[in-house]
N, C-alpha and C positions, 0 to 999 in steps of 0.2 A: 624629554616628554615622559610623563608617568602613565603607565598602562593600567587600566582597571582590570582586576582579576578577582574571581570568587575566592573567599577565604578558605572554603573547603570544596573539594571537587564533588560534583553531583552528576550522575549520568543524565538526569533530566535537564540540567543546565547545559551539559554537553550536547544533548540532543537538540535543544532549542538553538544553541549556537550554530551547529551544523545545518539545521533546518533553515536558519536565517541567512547563512552565508553561502550556501551551495545550491546548485540545481541537482536534486537527488537522483534524477533519472540518468543524467550524464555522469554524475559522480560514481554511481554503481557500475556503469559500463566501463568508464575510463580507469577505475581503480584496478581493474584486472590488467591494464596495460603497464602498471607500475611494477618494476622489478625490486630487487633488494638493495639497489645502490642509493646512496644519499642524494646524488644528483637527480635521479628520477623522482624521488619523493619530493624534493624541493620544487621541481618543475610542476609536479602534480598539484601541490598546494597553491602555487602561484596561478595556475590555470583555473582553479575551481573556487577560490576564496574571495568573497566580497566583490564580485564582478559588477554588481549594480549599486555599490556603495560609493561614497565620495572618496577622494584620494586619502585623506587622513584616516577615515574610518577603515578603509581597506588595509592601510598599513598596519593599523592596530590589530585588525583581525588576523592578518597573515602572521604577525609576530606572536599572537596568542596561540594560533594553531601550531607554529613551529615549536613553541615552548611547552605546550600541553598536549601536543598531538598524539604521542604514544599512549599516554594515560587515557585520553579521550577515546582513541580508537579501540583500546583494550576493553574499556567498559561498554562501548557501543556494540562491539562484536560479541561480547559475552551476553549482553541483553538480547541481541538479535538471534544468536544461536540458540539460547535457552528458549526464547519465545517460539522460534520456528519449530524446535523439537516438540514443545508442548502442544502446538497447534497440530502437528502431524499425528500425535497420539490422540488428540481430540477427534481428528478425522478418521481414526481407527486404522491408521497405517501400521504395519508391523514395526516392532521395536528396532530392528536393524535399519529401517528407513529413517526413523526418528533420530537415531544416533548418527546416521550419515549426514542428516541435515545439521545436526549440532556441530559436526566437525568439518563443515564445508570449507572453512578458512584455515585448516591445518596444512602444514607443508611437510614434505617428505623429510627434510633436513631438521625438523624440529623448530623452525623459525616462524611457524604460523601461530594462529590463535583459535580458540581462547585458552587451550590447555597445553600448548606447545608439545603436542603429541609428535612422535617421530616414527618413520618407517611403517612397519606392519601394525603398529599400535593404532594407526589411523584406519577407521572403518573403510573397507574397500569401496563402498558406495560413495563415500566422501572423496576418495582419491579420484575415482572416475569422473564425478561431477565437476570437481575443480578443473581437471584437465579439459573437460568439455566446455566449460564456461570460458576459460582463457583462450582456447583455440577458436571458439566462435567469435570472440571479440576481435582477435587479430585477423581472422578470415574476413569478417565484415569490413574491417578497416583497411586491410591491405591484400586480401586474396589468399589463395592456397599456399603460396611459398612463404608468405609472412607468418601464417599460422604454423606451418611445419618448422620454420626456423626458430620461432619462439618456444614451441614445445620442446624441441631438442635442446635449446639453450637452458631451459629450466629443469631438464632431466636430472634427477639426483638432488635437486634443490627444492623446487616446489612439487615435482611430480615423481611418482614411482617409476623407475627406469623400465620395469617390465610393462607397465601400461603405455609408456612412450613407444616401446617397440611394437606393441599391439596397434597403437594408433598409426604408426608409420606403415604398417601392413594395410590397414584399412584405407589410408590416404593414397595408396597406389591406384585405387579404383577411381577413375575419373567421374564415374556416375555418382559416386558418393558426394563429391563436391557440387555437382550439378543439382542433385536432389536438395541440398541445403538452401538453394535459392529458388526452388520450384514453388509455384503457387499452391500446389497440393501437399506441401510439407506436413501440415497438421494431420491431414488424412493418412499420410504415410506413417507418421509416428503412432497414431491411434491403431493402425492396422497391425503394429508389432505387439500390441497388448494381448497376451494369451487369454483366450476365452474363459479358462477356468478361474481366472482371477476377478471376474465380474462379481461385484458385491450388490446384493439386492438392497434397495432403499426402502426403509420403513419410516414412519413419522418421526421417531426419535432420532434416526440418523439424519434426516433432513433438518431437524432442529440443530443438531450438532454442526452440520455444514454451515448453516446460517450464522451461528455463533462464532465459529472458527474464522470464517471469511470476514465477518464484522470486525473481529480482533485484528486481522491482517490489515484491513483498511485503516482502522483507528491507530495502529502502531506506525503508520506512515509518517506521522508528524506528532510531536508532543502536544500541539494545540488541538488535535482531534481525538485525543485519548478519551475513550469512553463514549464518543458521540453516537456511534451506531447502537450501542446497548441502551443509551438513554432514549434515543428516538424510538427504539423498539418498545421500551417501557411506556412512554407517553402514547404511542400508537395503541398499545394494548389497553391502557386506561380509557382512551377516547372510545375505542371500539366497544369496550364493556359498558361504558356510560350510554352509548347509542344503541345498546341492545343486540350487538352482534353475538352470534353463537360462539361457544368455546372453540369449535373446530375452525370456524372462519377467522377468529382472532389469532389462533395459532398459526394459520396459514399467512395472515397479514403480517404477523410479527416477523416472520422470516423475510418478507419483503422489506420491512423496515431495517432489519439487520444488514440487508444486502443493497440498500438503496444507493450507497455511495461507492460501490465496488469499482465503478469507472474511474474514481480518483486515482487508482493505481497507475493510470496512464497519463497523469498530469503532474508536472513538476511541483515540488514543494515551494520553489522560489516564486511560483504564481499563487498557489493555494494559500500560502502564509504571508503574502505580501501585505504590508500594513498600509501602503499608499494606494493611490488610484491606479487601476489597471489600464494599460493601453489596449488598443484594439486587438492586437495579437494575443495578449494575455487573457483578455475577456473571451476570445474565441476558444482558448484552451480550457478555460473554466466551463464554458458551455458544453464542450465536448464530453465532459465526464458523464453527463446524463445519457448521451447517446451510447457511450461505451458501456454503461451499466446495462442498458437494454440489450446491446449486442452480446455481451458476455453471458447474461442470464438466459437469453433466448437459445443458446447453444445446448442448454441442459434441459432435457425433456421435462423433468420434474418441476422446473422453474419457468416453464414457457409462459404461463399465464401471468406469473409475477413479474416477468421481464418488462412488459408494457406498463404495469402498475407502478413498479419501482422506478423505471426510467423516466416517468413523467412527473416526478416529484417537484420539479421546478416550473411546471406549467401553472398558469393562473386562470381564474374564471373569466377574466376579461380578455383572454387571448394574447396577453403581452409577455407570457413566460417563454421558456425554452425547454427542449430543443425544437419543438414543432410549432409553437404558438397556438396550441389547442385552446379552445374556449370551453365554457361550462358544459356544453352539450356533449363534448367528446372526452371529458375527464370523469373517470369513475369515482364513486364515493370512497373506495379504498385508497385511491391515489390522494384524494383530498385529505384523508385522515393522516397519511404519512407526511404530506406537505405541512399540515398544521403542526404535527409533532416536530418536524425538522426545523421549522421556523422558530418554534418555542425554544428548542435547545440552542439554536444558533444565537438567539438573543440572550439567553440566561447563562450560557457558558462563557468562559474566558476566551479572548481572542488576542492575536498579536498586538492589536492597537487599542485594547481596552480590557477592563476587568468584567466580571459577570454583572449582568443587569438584574436587579431585584425582581422577583416574580410579579408584584403588582404593577411595576413600571413596564415590564415586558408585556403584560396583558393589555396595558393601555396603548402601547405601540402597535400591537397586533390588531387591536380593535379598529384602528384607522384603515386597515386594509380588508376588513370583512366585506364580502360582496364583490371585491375586485380581485384580490389574490386569494383570500381565504373563504372557505365555505362557512356560512353562518351557523349551520347545525354542528359542524366539527368544532368551531370556535366555542360555541356554547357548551359543548360536551367537555372540552378542555377546561373551561372555567369551572364547571361542576366537579370534574375530577380533581383539579388542583385544590379546590376548596375543601375536599375531603381528606387531603394529605396533611398531617401535622407539620407545621413549619418550625424549623430549628430556631 
C-alpha cells in the first residue's frame, strides 16, 4: 500500500492534519499523560488518531503520524510557544511571563521543546507551570496519589527536583486537594492575586485584549485562521456605512473580535468536521455561543458586549441559537456581527470547500434577508463591499 505524503513538510499542513485527525481538547489533556517511553507514545497515537475515519484511512493516518510525528510536533510546539509568548506581550504581561509561556514544554533533562533547554536555563515560571499542568491532569484522572506518584517519577526528567520537593510539602495538606475540586476554586485563585498588580483598563488596552483573544480563537484551527479579524473588519465597514459613531464602532469591533471565544470549549473534531453533524456534535457547536456570553460576562468591561456577541447566531425569525431570539429581542449591533460572520463564513475556505466568490456569496445571503439577516445590515454590507477594490 502506498501512503500519500507531502513532498515538503509544512506546519500548516501538519496543523490541518492534526486538526482533522484528533479531538484537540482531549489531545491537549492526554498529552500530559505521556512520558518519555516509546510504548507510551505509541499508545497515545493509537488512542487519538483518526478515531472517526474508516479503517484504511485510520491506518494511513497512524502510519503518517508515526513516521512524521517528531517533526510535526516540533513545528507545532514551536509555533504554539511563539504565538503564546507574542500574545502575552500583546496583553502587556511582563517579559518573564512571556518567556515562561514560550518555554512551557521544556523539560528539566533537556528533552523538551522547542529549544531543548535544560535545568536552570528553563524559566522558573515555565518549570512551575509544567509541573502544575501534569499534576492536575493526573489528579483529575486518578486522584491525589496518582498525581504524587507521577510527579515523583518525572523528577529530574521533566521536573526540577527542587520544585518536586516543594510540591510534596504542599501536597501534605489535605485541604489543598479538597480546594482543587471545590466549586469556588476560581474565586480562591483570584483572591491570591495581589492588589498592587491590578492594571487599569483604557480604550487602547481593551482593543489589545480583543485582538489578542481573537488571535487565540483563530489559532485553534488552521481553518479559522484570521476569521475573527475579518469579521471585525466587516463589522466596522458595515457600522461605518450605517452611520455608527467612531466610538460605537470601536466598541462593536471588540465584540466582533471576541464573538467566537466560546469555540475554545468545543473540539476541533466537531468544528472542522466536513460531513453532517450528529445531534451530539450539533449541541456542542451550539454551546459555543453560550460559552462566549458566559466568558465575556465575567469581565466588567465586556459585560454589555457579552450579550451582543453571544447572540451572533440568532435569527430574525427566531430559529437561531442559543436562545431562539426573534427580531424584537436582537439588537442592531448583534445583527451587524451576524451579517459579518455569515459573509466571512461563506467567502473563506472551509474543510469541505474552497472560498466562495463575493458576488455568489451575496446572492446566497440575499435569500436569507428578513429571516436570518437584517435588511439594513445586508444593504450596508453590499455598499461597503462595492467600495472595496476587487483583486
